[in-house]
PyMOL Python script that loads the backbone (N, CA, C, O; Angstrom):
from pymol import cmd

cmd.read_pdbstr("""\
ATOM      1  N   MET A   1      14.575  -8.932  -7.092  1.00  0.00           N
ATOM      2  CA  MET A   1      13.144  -9.249  -7.002  1.00  0.00           C
ATOM      3  C   MET A   1      12.989 -10.700  -6.589  1.00  0.00           C
ATOM      4  O   MET A   1      13.765 -11.550  -7.027  1.00  0.00           O
ATOM      5  N   SER A   2      12.063 -10.984  -5.805  1.00  0.00           N
ATOM      6  CA  SER A   2      11.801 -12.297  -5.374  1.00  0.00           C
ATOM      7  C   SER A   2      11.313 -12.999  -6.718  1.00  0.00           C
ATOM      8  O   SER A   2      10.274 -12.637  -7.271  1.00  0.00           O
ATOM      9  N   ALA A   3      12.093 -13.994  -7.201  1.00  0.00           N
ATOM     10  CA  ALA A   3      11.769 -14.664  -8.372  1.00  0.00           C
ATOM     11  C   ALA A   3      10.382 -15.362  -8.223  1.00  0.00           C
ATOM     12  O   ALA A   3       9.607 -15.450  -9.176  1.00  0.00           O
ATOM     13  N   GLU A   4      10.121 -15.829  -7.046  1.00  0.00           N
ATOM     14  CA  GLU A   4       8.907 -16.545  -6.794  1.00  0.00           C
ATOM     15  C   GLU A   4       7.728 -15.588  -6.865  1.00  0.00           C
ATOM     16  O   GLU A   4       6.703 -15.891  -7.476  1.00  0.00           O
ATOM     17  N   THR A   5       7.889 -14.395  -6.217  1.00  0.00           N
ATOM     18  CA  THR A   5       6.747 -13.473  -6.306  1.00  0.00           C
ATOM     19  C   THR A   5       6.524 -13.013  -7.761  1.00  0.00           C
ATOM     20  O   THR A   5       5.378 -12.885  -8.191  1.00  0.00           O
ATOM     21  N   ALA A   6       7.607 -12.762  -8.522  1.00  0.00           N
ATOM     22  CA  ALA A   6       7.431 -12.325  -9.910  1.00  0.00           C
ATOM     23  C   ALA A   6       6.775 -13.434 -10.713  1.00  0.00           C
ATOM     24  O   ALA A   6       5.922 -13.132 -11.547  1.00  0.00           O
ATOM     25  N   ALA A   7       7.126 -14.718 -10.509  1.00  0.00           N
ATOM     26  CA  ALA A   7       6.482 -15.844 -11.182  1.00  0.00           C
ATOM     27  C   ALA A   7       4.993 -15.881 -10.801  1.00  0.00           C
ATOM     28  O   ALA A   7       4.143 -16.060 -11.673  1.00  0.00           O
ATOM     29  N   LEU A   8       4.680 -15.719  -9.556  1.00  0.00           N
ATOM     30  CA  LEU A   8       3.298 -15.701  -9.131  1.00  0.00           C
ATOM     31  C   LEU A   8       2.497 -14.591  -9.746  1.00  0.00           C
ATOM     32  O   LEU A   8       1.348 -14.798 -10.137  1.00  0.00           O
ATOM     33  N   LEU A   9       3.098 -13.374  -9.843  1.00  0.00           N
ATOM     34  CA  LEU A   9       2.453 -12.245 -10.531  1.00  0.00           C
ATOM     35  C   LEU A   9       2.128 -12.580 -11.929  1.00  0.00           C
ATOM     36  O   LEU A   9       0.994 -12.385 -12.366  1.00  0.00           O
ATOM     37  N   ARG A  10       3.162 -13.122 -12.716  1.00  0.00           N
ATOM     38  CA  ARG A  10       2.950 -13.514 -14.048  1.00  0.00           C
ATOM     39  C   ARG A  10       1.896 -14.444 -14.218  1.00  0.00           C
ATOM     40  O   ARG A  10       1.067 -14.310 -15.118  1.00  0.00           O
ATOM     41  N   GLU A  11       1.876 -15.430 -13.365  1.00  0.00           N
ATOM     42  CA  GLU A  11       0.845 -16.519 -13.363  1.00  0.00           C
ATOM     43  C   GLU A  11      -0.541 -15.949 -13.232  1.00  0.00           C
ATOM     44  O   GLU A  11      -1.445 -16.210 -14.027  1.00  0.00           O
ATOM     45  N   ARG A  12      -0.666 -15.139 -12.165  1.00  0.00           N
ATOM     46  CA  ARG A  12      -1.994 -14.547 -11.895  1.00  0.00           C
ATOM     47  C   ARG A  12      -2.538 -13.600 -12.980  1.00  0.00           C
ATOM     48  O   ARG A  12      -3.724 -13.618 -13.310  1.00  0.00           O
ATOM     49  N   LEU A  13      -1.618 -12.767 -13.525  1.00  0.00           N
ATOM     50  CA  LEU A  13      -1.913 -11.771 -14.534  1.00  0.00           C
ATOM     51  C   LEU A  13      -2.173 -12.453 -15.909  1.00  0.00           C
ATOM     52  O   LEU A  13      -2.739 -11.830 -16.806  1.00  0.00           O
ATOM     53  N   ALA A  14      -1.772 -13.685 -16.060  1.00  0.00           N
ATOM     54  CA  ALA A  14      -2.069 -14.378 -17.348  1.00  0.00           C
ATOM     55  C   ALA A  14      -3.518 -14.421 -17.754  1.00  0.00           C
ATOM     56  O   ALA A  14      -3.851 -14.485 -18.938  1.00  0.00           O
ATOM     57  N   VAL A  15      -4.407 -14.382 -16.721  1.00  0.00           N
ATOM     58  CA  VAL A  15      -5.806 -14.444 -16.960  1.00  0.00           C
ATOM     59  C   VAL A  15      -6.240 -13.159 -17.811  1.00  0.00           C
ATOM     60  O   VAL A  15      -7.283 -13.212 -18.461  1.00  0.00           O
ATOM     61  N   LEU A  16      -5.517 -12.105 -17.812  1.00  0.00           N
ATOM     62  CA  LEU A  16      -5.773 -10.842 -18.570  1.00  0.00           C
ATOM     63  C   LEU A  16      -5.189 -11.027 -20.009  1.00  0.00           C
ATOM     64  O   LEU A  16      -5.408 -10.156 -20.852  1.00  0.00           O
ATOM     65  N   GLU A  17      -4.533 -12.015 -20.279  1.00  0.00           N
ATOM     66  CA  GLU A  17      -3.903 -12.277 -21.612  1.00  0.00           C
ATOM     67  C   GLU A  17      -3.078 -11.101 -22.055  1.00  0.00           C
ATOM     68  O   GLU A  17      -3.367 -10.512 -23.097  1.00  0.00           O
ATOM     69  N   PRO A  18      -2.042 -10.727 -21.292  1.00  0.00           N
ATOM     70  CA  PRO A  18      -1.211  -9.562 -21.634  1.00  0.00           C
ATOM     71  C   PRO A  18      -0.379  -9.809 -22.858  1.00  0.00           C
ATOM     72  O   PRO A  18       0.153 -10.899 -23.069  1.00  0.00           O
ATOM     73  N   GLN A  19      -0.274  -8.745 -23.684  1.00  0.00           N
ATOM     74  CA  GLN A  19       0.607  -8.767 -24.831  1.00  0.00           C
ATOM     75  C   GLN A  19       2.012  -8.508 -24.360  1.00  0.00           C
ATOM     76  O   GLN A  19       2.991  -9.039 -24.884  1.00  0.00           O
ATOM     77  N   SER A  20       2.073  -7.645 -23.317  1.00  0.00           N
ATOM     78  CA  SER A  20       3.446  -7.449 -22.608  1.00  0.00           C
ATOM     79  C   SER A  20       3.189  -7.225 -21.158  1.00  0.00           C
ATOM     80  O   SER A  20       2.108  -6.782 -20.768  1.00  0.00           O
ATOM     81  N   LEU A  21       4.165  -7.524 -20.358  1.00  0.00           N
ATOM     82  CA  LEU A  21       4.108  -7.384 -18.940  1.00  0.00           C
ATOM     83  C   LEU A  21       5.527  -7.194 -18.437  1.00  0.00           C
ATOM     84  O   LEU A  21       6.391  -8.048 -18.635  1.00  0.00           O
ATOM     85  N   ASP A  22       5.752  -6.085 -17.796  1.00  0.00           N
ATOM     86  CA  ASP A  22       7.048  -5.731 -17.155  1.00  0.00           C
ATOM     87  C   ASP A  22       6.735  -5.650 -15.611  1.00  0.00           C
ATOM     88  O   ASP A  22       5.754  -5.048 -15.174  1.00  0.00           O
ATOM     89  N   ILE A  23       7.605  -6.272 -14.868  1.00  0.00           N
ATOM     90  CA  ILE A  23       7.488  -6.265 -13.434  1.00  0.00           C
ATOM     91  C   ILE A  23       8.819  -5.711 -12.825  1.00  0.00           C
ATOM     92  O   ILE A  23       9.908  -6.203 -13.121  1.00  0.00           O
ATOM     93  N   GLU A  24       8.681  -4.697 -11.987  1.00  0.00           N
ATOM     94  CA  GLU A  24       9.899  -4.105 -11.339  1.00  0.00           C
ATOM     95  C   GLU A  24       9.726  -4.231  -9.806  1.00  0.00           C
ATOM     96  O   GLU A  24       8.675  -3.908  -9.251  1.00  0.00           O
ATOM     97  N   ASP A  25      10.754  -4.692  -9.176  1.00  0.00           N
ATOM     98  CA  ASP A  25      10.771  -4.762  -7.698  1.00  0.00           C
ATOM     99  C   ASP A  25      11.339  -3.492  -7.203  1.00  0.00           C
ATOM    100  O   ASP A  25      12.530  -3.240  -7.385  1.00  0.00           O
ATOM    101  N   GLU A  26      10.543  -2.676  -6.583  1.00  0.00           N
ATOM    102  CA  GLU A  26      11.021  -1.351  -5.983  1.00  0.00           C
ATOM    103  C   GLU A  26      11.132  -1.425  -4.421  1.00  0.00           C
ATOM    104  O   GLU A  26      11.168  -0.400  -3.739  1.00  0.00           O
ATOM    105  N   SER A  27      11.183  -2.616  -3.915  1.00  0.00           N
ATOM    106  CA  SER A  27      11.248  -2.786  -2.405  1.00  0.00           C
ATOM    107  C   SER A  27      12.484  -2.094  -1.867  1.00  0.00           C
ATOM    108  O   SER A  27      12.435  -1.558  -0.760  1.00  0.00           O
ATOM    109  N   HIS A  28      13.566  -2.080  -2.581  1.00  0.00           N
ATOM    110  CA  HIS A  28      14.817  -1.397  -2.072  1.00  0.00           C
ATOM    111  C   HIS A  28      14.582   0.117  -1.775  1.00  0.00           C
ATOM    112  O   HIS A  28      15.197   0.711  -0.889  1.00  0.00           O
ATOM    113  N   LEU A  29      13.662   0.688  -2.567  1.00  0.00           N
ATOM    114  CA  LEU A  29      13.378   2.145  -2.423  1.00  0.00           C
ATOM    115  C   LEU A  29      12.563   2.446  -1.150  1.00  0.00           C
ATOM    116  O   LEU A  29      12.393   3.608  -0.781  1.00  0.00           O
ATOM    117  N   HIS A  30      12.061   1.389  -0.483  1.00  0.00           N
ATOM    118  CA  HIS A  30      11.245   1.584   0.631  1.00  0.00           C
ATOM    119  C   HIS A  30      11.805   0.956   1.862  1.00  0.00           C
ATOM    120  O   HIS A  30      11.052   0.660   2.790  1.00  0.00           O
ATOM    121  N   ALA A  31      13.081   0.740   1.917  1.00  0.00           N
ATOM    122  CA  ALA A  31      13.756   0.157   3.014  1.00  0.00           C
ATOM    123  C   ALA A  31      13.497   0.984   4.265  1.00  0.00           C
ATOM    124  O   ALA A  31      13.635   2.207   4.234  1.00  0.00           O
ATOM    125  N   GLY A  32      13.131   0.350   5.345  1.00  0.00           N
ATOM    126  CA  GLY A  32      12.829   1.001   6.603  1.00  0.00           C
ATOM    127  C   GLY A  32      11.352   1.366   6.728  1.00  0.00           C
ATOM    128  O   GLY A  32      10.912   1.713   7.824  1.00  0.00           O
ATOM    129  N   HIS A  33      10.592   1.304   5.682  1.00  0.00           N
ATOM    130  CA  HIS A  33       9.156   1.555   5.675  1.00  0.00           C
ATOM    131  C   HIS A  33       8.511   0.364   6.349  1.00  0.00           C
ATOM    132  O   HIS A  33       8.873  -0.777   6.062  1.00  0.00           O
ATOM    133  N   ALA A  34       7.545   0.608   7.257  1.00  0.00           N
ATOM    134  CA  ALA A  34       6.967  -0.476   8.016  1.00  0.00           C
ATOM    135  C   ALA A  34       6.388  -1.553   7.243  1.00  0.00           C
ATOM    136  O   ALA A  34       6.471  -2.703   7.675  1.00  0.00           O
ATOM    137  N   GLY A  35       5.760  -1.284   6.053  1.00  0.00           N
ATOM    138  CA  GLY A  35       5.107  -2.304   5.251  1.00  0.00           C
ATOM    139  C   GLY A  35       6.124  -3.076   4.462  1.00  0.00           C
ATOM    140  O   GLY A  35       5.799  -4.146   3.947  1.00  0.00           O
ATOM    141  N   ALA A  36       7.356  -2.587   4.337  1.00  0.00           N
ATOM    142  CA  ALA A  36       8.397  -3.335   3.599  1.00  0.00           C
ATOM    143  C   ALA A  36       8.774  -4.670   4.307  1.00  0.00           C
ATOM    144  O   ALA A  36       9.271  -5.596   3.667  1.00  0.00           O
ATOM    145  N   ARG A  37       8.542  -4.744   5.569  1.00  0.00           N
ATOM    146  CA  ARG A  37       8.852  -6.013   6.281  1.00  0.00           C
ATOM    147  C   ARG A  37       7.859  -7.154   5.832  1.00  0.00           C
ATOM    148  O   ARG A  37       8.254  -8.319   5.785  1.00  0.00           O
ATOM    149  N   ASP A  38       6.644  -6.829   5.524  1.00  0.00           N
ATOM    150  CA  ASP A  38       5.607  -7.851   5.363  1.00  0.00           C
ATOM    151  C   ASP A  38       5.293  -8.123   3.872  1.00  0.00           C
ATOM    152  O   ASP A  38       4.555  -9.056   3.556  1.00  0.00           O
ATOM    153  N   GLY A  39       5.843  -7.321   2.983  1.00  0.00           N
ATOM    154  CA  GLY A  39       5.607  -7.618   1.518  1.00  0.00           C
ATOM    155  C   GLY A  39       6.411  -6.593   0.714  1.00  0.00           C
ATOM    156  O   GLY A  39       6.824  -5.550   1.222  1.00  0.00           O
ATOM    157  N   GLY A  40       6.616  -6.938  -0.569  1.00  0.00           N
ATOM    158  CA  GLY A  40       7.370  -6.133  -1.440  1.00  0.00           C
ATOM    159  C   GLY A  40       6.513  -4.998  -2.064  1.00  0.00           C
ATOM    160  O   GLY A  40       5.283  -4.970  -2.029  1.00  0.00           O
ATOM    161  N   HIS A  41       7.337  -4.039  -2.656  1.00  0.00           N
ATOM    162  CA  HIS A  41       6.743  -2.973  -3.456  1.00  0.00           C
ATOM    163  C   HIS A  41       7.024  -3.243  -4.893  1.00  0.00           C
ATOM    164  O   HIS A  41       8.193  -3.355  -5.262  1.00  0.00           O
ATOM    165  N   TYR A  42       6.056  -3.354  -5.712  1.00  0.00           N
ATOM    166  CA  TYR A  42       6.252  -3.681  -7.093  1.00  0.00           C
ATOM    167  C   TYR A  42       5.588  -2.670  -8.029  1.00  0.00           C
ATOM    168  O   TYR A  42       4.589  -2.042  -7.681  1.00  0.00           O
ATOM    169  N   LYS A  43       6.193  -2.521  -9.280  1.00  0.00           N
ATOM    170  CA  LYS A  43       5.575  -1.678 -10.276  1.00  0.00           C
ATOM    171  C   LYS A  43       5.372  -2.622 -11.446  1.00  0.00           C
ATOM    172  O   LYS A  43       6.272  -3.395 -11.775  1.00  0.00           O
ATOM    173  N   ILE A  44       4.156  -2.574 -12.109  1.00  0.00           N
ATOM    174  CA  ILE A  44       3.961  -3.330 -13.271  1.00  0.00           C
ATOM    175  C   ILE A  44       3.443  -2.376 -14.397  1.00  0.00           C
ATOM    176  O   ILE A  44       2.727  -1.395 -14.195  1.00  0.00           O
ATOM    177  N   THR A  45       3.894  -2.793 -15.582  1.00  0.00           N
ATOM    178  CA  THR A  45       3.351  -2.106 -16.753  1.00  0.00           C
ATOM    179  C   THR A  45       2.796  -3.290 -17.551  1.00  0.00           C
ATOM    180  O   THR A  45       3.517  -4.250 -17.822  1.00  0.00           O
ATOM    181  N   ILE A  46       1.525  -3.221 -17.924  1.00  0.00           N
ATOM    182  CA  ILE A  46       0.842  -4.311 -18.571  1.00  0.00           C
ATOM    183  C   ILE A  46       0.058  -3.775 -19.784  1.00  0.00           C
ATOM    184  O   ILE A  46      -0.618  -2.752 -19.672  1.00  0.00           O
ATOM    185  N   VAL A  47       0.138  -4.435 -20.905  1.00  0.00           N
ATOM    186  CA  VAL A  47      -0.600  -4.184 -22.067  1.00  0.00           C
ATOM    187  C   VAL A  47      -1.474  -5.263 -22.408  1.00  0.00           C
ATOM    188  O   VAL A  47      -0.993  -6.376 -22.621  1.00  0.00           O
ATOM    189  N   ALA A  48      -2.789  -5.044 -22.488  1.00  0.00           N
ATOM    190  CA  ALA A  48      -3.775  -6.169 -22.799  1.00  0.00           C
ATOM    191  C   ALA A  48      -4.988  -5.618 -23.399  1.00  0.00           C
ATOM    192  O   ALA A  48      -5.468  -4.545 -23.032  1.00  0.00           O
ATOM    193  N   ALA A  49      -5.513  -6.391 -24.372  1.00  0.00           N
ATOM    194  CA  ALA A  49      -6.769  -6.004 -25.082  1.00  0.00           C
ATOM    195  C   ALA A  49      -7.888  -5.906 -24.088  1.00  0.00           C
ATOM    196  O   ALA A  49      -8.826  -5.147 -24.332  1.00  0.00           O
ATOM    197  N   THR A  50      -7.860  -6.618 -22.981  1.00  0.00           N
ATOM    198  CA  THR A  50      -8.878  -6.585 -21.989  1.00  0.00           C
ATOM    199  C   THR A  50      -9.111  -5.159 -21.434  1.00  0.00           C
ATOM    200  O   THR A  50     -10.195  -4.900 -20.910  1.00  0.00           O
ATOM    201  N   PHE A  51      -8.179  -4.265 -21.524  1.00  0.00           N
ATOM    202  CA  PHE A  51      -8.336  -2.969 -20.955  1.00  0.00           C
ATOM    203  C   PHE A  51      -9.080  -1.964 -21.902  1.00  0.00           C
ATOM    204  O   PHE A  51      -9.557  -0.911 -21.479  1.00  0.00           O
ATOM    205  N   ALA A  52      -9.145  -2.354 -23.189  1.00  0.00           N
ATOM    206  CA  ALA A  52      -9.777  -1.512 -24.153  1.00  0.00           C
ATOM    207  C   ALA A  52     -11.269  -1.080 -23.649  1.00  0.00           C
ATOM    208  O   ALA A  52     -12.096  -1.901 -23.252  1.00  0.00           O
ATOM    209  N   GLY A  53     -11.474   0.210 -23.717  1.00  0.00           N
ATOM    210  CA  GLY A  53     -12.822   0.721 -23.347  1.00  0.00           C
ATOM    211  C   GLY A  53     -13.037   0.971 -21.945  1.00  0.00           C
ATOM    212  O   GLY A  53     -14.071   1.529 -21.580  1.00  0.00           O
ATOM    213  N   HIS A  54     -12.057   0.567 -21.040  1.00  0.00           N
ATOM    214  CA  HIS A  54     -12.163   0.720 -19.605  1.00  0.00           C
ATOM    215  C   HIS A  54     -11.398   1.930 -19.067  1.00  0.00           C
ATOM    216  O   HIS A  54     -10.347   2.257 -19.619  1.00  0.00           O
ATOM    217  N   ASN A  55     -11.856   2.591 -18.049  1.00  0.00           N
ATOM    218  CA  ASN A  55     -11.116   3.650 -17.475  1.00  0.00           C
ATOM    219  C   ASN A  55     -10.032   3.130 -16.545  1.00  0.00           C
ATOM    220  O   ASN A  55      -9.933   1.916 -16.368  1.00  0.00           O
ATOM    221  N   THR A  56      -9.197   4.001 -15.930  1.00  0.00           N
ATOM    222  CA  THR A  56      -8.097   3.561 -15.143  1.00  0.00           C
ATOM    223  C   THR A  56      -8.574   2.859 -13.925  1.00  0.00           C
ATOM    224  O   THR A  56      -7.930   1.881 -13.547  1.00  0.00           O
ATOM    225  N   VAL A  57      -9.632   3.242 -13.261  1.00  0.00           N
ATOM    226  CA  VAL A  57     -10.140   2.503 -12.004  1.00  0.00           C
ATOM    227  C   VAL A  57     -10.542   1.090 -12.400  1.00  0.00           C
ATOM    228  O   VAL A  57     -10.209   0.131 -11.704  1.00  0.00           O
ATOM    229  N   LYS A  58     -11.233   0.959 -13.479  1.00  0.00           N
ATOM    230  CA  LYS A  58     -11.689  -0.380 -13.883  1.00  0.00           C
ATOM    231  C   LYS A  58     -10.478  -1.304 -14.178  1.00  0.00           C
ATOM    232  O   LYS A  58     -10.457  -2.475 -13.802  1.00  0.00           O
ATOM    233  N   ARG A  59      -9.448  -0.705 -14.885  1.00  0.00           N
ATOM    234  CA  ARG A  59      -8.329  -1.443 -15.187  1.00  0.00           C
ATOM    235  C   ARG A  59      -7.521  -1.922 -13.955  1.00  0.00           C
ATOM    236  O   ARG A  59      -7.017  -3.045 -13.926  1.00  0.00           O
ATOM    237  N   HIS A  60      -7.419  -1.067 -12.974  1.00  0.00           N
ATOM    238  CA  HIS A  60      -6.706  -1.353 -11.735  1.00  0.00           C
ATOM    239  C   HIS A  60      -7.514  -2.443 -10.977  1.00  0.00           C
ATOM    240  O   HIS A  60      -6.932  -3.330 -10.353  1.00  0.00           O
ATOM    241  N   ARG A  61      -8.879  -2.358 -11.047  1.00  0.00           N
ATOM    242  CA  ARG A  61      -9.641  -3.405 -10.417  1.00  0.00           C
ATOM    243  C   ARG A  61      -9.417  -4.771 -11.037  1.00  0.00           C
ATOM    244  O   ARG A  61      -9.357  -5.790 -10.350  1.00  0.00           O
ATOM    245  N   LEU A  62      -9.296  -4.761 -12.344  1.00  0.00           N
ATOM    246  CA  LEU A  62      -9.089  -6.073 -13.024  1.00  0.00           C
ATOM    247  C   LEU A  62      -7.729  -6.616 -12.644  1.00  0.00           C
ATOM    248  O   LEU A  62      -7.580  -7.819 -12.426  1.00  0.00           O
ATOM    249  N   VAL A  63      -6.714  -5.728 -12.561  1.00  0.00           N
ATOM    250  CA  VAL A  63      -5.354  -6.216 -12.014  1.00  0.00           C
ATOM    251  C   VAL A  63      -5.451  -6.716 -10.631  1.00  0.00           C
ATOM    252  O   VAL A  63      -4.947  -7.798 -10.329  1.00  0.00           O
ATOM    253  N   HIS A  64      -6.090  -5.962  -9.757  1.00  0.00           N
ATOM    254  CA  HIS A  64      -6.145  -6.403  -8.316  1.00  0.00           C
ATOM    255  C   HIS A  64      -6.972  -7.699  -8.232  1.00  0.00           C
ATOM    256  O   HIS A  64      -6.598  -8.612  -7.496  1.00  0.00           O
ATOM    257  N   ASP A  65      -8.051  -7.791  -8.946  1.00  0.00           N
ATOM    258  CA  ASP A  65      -8.778  -9.068  -8.909  1.00  0.00           C
ATOM    259  C   ASP A  65      -7.964 -10.314  -9.333  1.00  0.00           C
ATOM    260  O   ASP A  65      -8.039 -11.397  -8.754  1.00  0.00           O
ATOM    261  N   ALA A  66      -7.160 -10.045 -10.431  1.00  0.00           N
ATOM    262  CA  ALA A  66      -6.249 -11.123 -10.855  1.00  0.00           C
ATOM    263  C   ALA A  66      -5.206 -11.478  -9.831  1.00  0.00           C
ATOM    264  O   ALA A  66      -4.928 -12.653  -9.595  1.00  0.00           O
ATOM    265  N   VAL A  67      -4.616 -10.447  -9.210  1.00  0.00           N
ATOM    266  CA  VAL A  67      -3.518 -10.701  -8.274  1.00  0.00           C
ATOM    267  C   VAL A  67      -4.006 -11.289  -6.976  1.00  0.00           C
ATOM    268  O   VAL A  67      -3.287 -12.055  -6.334  1.00  0.00           O
ATOM    269  N   GLY A  68      -5.218 -10.946  -6.574  1.00  0.00           N
ATOM    270  CA  GLY A  68      -5.854 -11.550  -5.467  1.00  0.00           C
ATOM    271  C   GLY A  68      -5.097 -11.531  -4.160  1.00  0.00           C
ATOM    272  O   GLY A  68      -4.639 -10.465  -3.749  1.00  0.00           O
ATOM    273  N   ASP A  69      -4.940 -12.664  -3.481  1.00  0.00           N
ATOM    274  CA  ASP A  69      -4.427 -12.769  -2.174  1.00  0.00           C
ATOM    275  C   ASP A  69      -2.978 -12.351  -2.044  1.00  0.00           C
ATOM    276  O   ASP A  69      -2.489 -12.168  -0.929  1.00  0.00           O
ATOM    277  N   LEU A  70      -2.273 -12.195  -3.167  1.00  0.00           N
ATOM    278  CA  LEU A  70      -0.887 -11.770  -3.110  1.00  0.00           C
ATOM    279  C   LEU A  70      -0.766 -10.369  -2.428  1.00  0.00           C
ATOM    280  O   LEU A  70       0.237 -10.036  -1.797  1.00  0.00           O
ATOM    281  N   MET A  71      -1.834  -9.594  -2.597  1.00  0.00           N
ATOM    282  CA  MET A  71      -1.852  -8.251  -2.068  1.00  0.00           C
ATOM    283  C   MET A  71      -2.002  -8.281  -0.476  1.00  0.00           C
ATOM    284  O   MET A  71      -1.862  -7.251   0.183  1.00  0.00           O
ATOM    285  N   ARG A  72      -2.278  -9.451   0.074  1.00  0.00           N
ATOM    286  CA  ARG A  72      -2.438  -9.436   1.523  1.00  0.00           C
ATOM    287  C   ARG A  72      -1.241 -10.202   2.148  1.00  0.00           C
ATOM    288  O   ARG A  72      -1.329 -10.640   3.295  1.00  0.00           O
ATOM    289  N   GLY A  73      -0.156 -10.361   1.418  1.00  0.00           N
ATOM    290  CA  GLY A  73       0.988 -11.069   2.010  1.00  0.00           C
ATOM    291  C   GLY A  73       2.316 -10.616   1.287  1.00  0.00           C
ATOM    292  O   GLY A  73       3.117  -9.827   1.790  1.00  0.00           O
ATOM    293  N   ARG A  74       2.451 -11.185   0.089  1.00  0.00           N
ATOM    294  CA  ARG A  74       3.793 -11.015  -0.594  1.00  0.00           C
ATOM    295  C   ARG A  74       3.938  -9.578  -1.144  1.00  0.00           C
ATOM    296  O   ARG A  74       5.048  -9.067  -1.290  1.00  0.00           O
ATOM    297  N   ILE A  75       2.800  -8.949  -1.442  1.00  0.00           N
ATOM    298  CA  ILE A  75       2.857  -7.573  -2.015  1.00  0.00           C
ATOM    299  C   ILE A  75       2.265  -6.563  -1.001  1.00  0.00           C
ATOM    300  O   ILE A  75       1.130  -6.700  -0.545  1.00  0.00           O
ATOM    301  N   HIS A  76       3.059  -5.581  -0.683  1.00  0.00           N
ATOM    302  CA  HIS A  76       2.522  -4.534   0.224  1.00  0.00           C
ATOM    303  C   HIS A  76       2.013  -3.386  -0.640  1.00  0.00           C
ATOM    304  O   HIS A  76       0.994  -2.783  -0.304  1.00  0.00           O
ATOM    305  N   ALA A  77       2.719  -3.049  -1.794  1.00  0.00           N
ATOM    306  CA  ALA A  77       2.273  -1.940  -2.629  1.00  0.00           C
ATOM    307  C   ALA A  77       2.474  -2.412  -4.066  1.00  0.00           C
ATOM    308  O   ALA A  77       3.429  -3.114  -4.399  1.00  0.00           O
ATOM    309  N   LEU A  78       1.503  -1.980  -4.914  1.00  0.00           N
ATOM    310  CA  LEU A  78       1.594  -2.337  -6.324  1.00  0.00           C
ATOM    311  C   LEU A  78       1.195  -1.149  -7.170  1.00  0.00           C
ATOM    312  O   LEU A  78       0.041  -0.723  -7.147  1.00  0.00           O
ATOM    313  N   SER A  79       2.129  -0.620  -7.905  1.00  0.00           N
ATOM    314  CA  SER A  79       1.943   0.528  -8.854  1.00  0.00           C
ATOM    315  C   SER A  79       1.665  -0.111 -10.169  1.00  0.00           C
ATOM    316  O   SER A  79       2.375  -1.001 -10.636  1.00  0.00           O
ATOM    317  N   ILE A  80       0.567   0.392 -10.771  1.00  0.00           N
ATOM    318  CA  ILE A  80       0.053  -0.219 -12.047  1.00  0.00           C
ATOM    319  C   ILE A  80      -0.054   0.813 -13.120  1.00  0.00           C
ATOM    320  O   ILE A  80      -0.604   1.903 -12.964  1.00  0.00           O
ATOM    321  N   ARG A  81       0.552   0.366 -14.300  1.00  0.00           N
ATOM    322  CA  ARG A  81       0.360   1.203 -15.456  1.00  0.00           C
ATOM    323  C   ARG A  81      -0.240   0.161 -16.491  1.00  0.00           C
ATOM    324  O   ARG A  81       0.435  -0.760 -16.950  1.00  0.00           O
ATOM    325  N   ALA A  82      -1.537   0.383 -16.809  1.00  0.00           N
ATOM    326  CA  ALA A  82      -2.283  -0.573 -17.632  1.00  0.00           C
ATOM    327  C   ALA A  82      -2.802   0.090 -18.965  1.00  0.00           C
ATOM    328  O   ALA A  82      -3.512   1.095 -18.956  1.00  0.00           O
ATOM    329  N   PHE A  83      -2.428  -0.495 -20.006  1.00  0.00           N
ATOM    330  CA  PHE A  83      -2.795   0.054 -21.321  1.00  0.00           C
ATOM    331  C   PHE A  83      -3.439  -1.008 -22.198  1.00  0.00           C
ATOM    332  O   PHE A  83      -3.209  -2.207 -22.037  1.00  0.00           O
ATOM    333  N   SER A  84      -4.253  -0.526 -23.131  1.00  0.00           N
ATOM    334  CA  SER A  84      -4.811  -1.319 -24.250  1.00  0.00           C
ATOM    335  C   SER A  84      -3.741  -1.237 -25.345  1.00  0.00           C
ATOM    336  O   SER A  84      -2.956  -0.290 -25.383  1.00  0.00           O
ATOM    337  N   PRO A  85      -3.716  -2.233 -26.229  1.00  0.00           N
ATOM    338  CA  PRO A  85      -2.739  -2.247 -27.320  1.00  0.00           C
ATOM    339  C   PRO A  85      -2.673  -0.917 -28.175  1.00  0.00           C
ATOM    340  O   PRO A  85      -1.599  -0.488 -28.596  1.00  0.00           O
ATOM    341  N   ASP A  86      -3.776  -0.348 -28.386  1.00  0.00           N
ATOM    342  CA  ASP A  86      -3.830   0.841 -29.253  1.00  0.00           C
ATOM    343  C   ASP A  86      -3.331   2.051 -28.508  1.00  0.00           C
ATOM    344  O   ASP A  86      -3.187   3.102 -29.131  1.00  0.00           O
ATOM    345  N   GLU A  87      -3.053   1.985 -27.211  1.00  0.00           N
ATOM    346  CA  GLU A  87      -2.461   3.137 -26.487  1.00  0.00           C
ATOM    347  C   GLU A  87      -0.989   3.097 -26.388  1.00  0.00           C
ATOM    348  O   GLU A  87      -0.408   4.009 -25.800  1.00  0.00           O
ATOM    349  N   VAL A  88      -0.339   2.117 -26.913  1.00  0.00           N
ATOM    350  CA  VAL A  88       1.153   2.011 -26.908  1.00  0.00           C
ATOM    351  C   VAL A  88       1.721   2.129 -28.223  1.00  0.00           C
ATOM    352  O   VAL A  88       2.941   2.061 -28.376  1.00  0.00           O
TER     353      VAL A  88
END
""", "prot")
cmd.dss("prot")
cmd.show_as("cartoon", "prot")
cmd.util.cbc("prot")
cmd.orient("prot")
């Protein structure tokens, strides 16, 4: 995993005040894929009180808003598993 991209993800997602955050680089699974040249494929699992009372679509929007411009460069694909603390 690009340590720099992971650090940027952690920095950006801090606004959601995660209780836990796991970041996996899955770029190697997409070798040869056209988008793999321009950005990595990442999977995150995040637990934050911010997600309580929100559906999956709203949770993903919150994550994408926090990640921002990383999605237009460093990250080609982002798989998100977002939970509130009472769901784990």
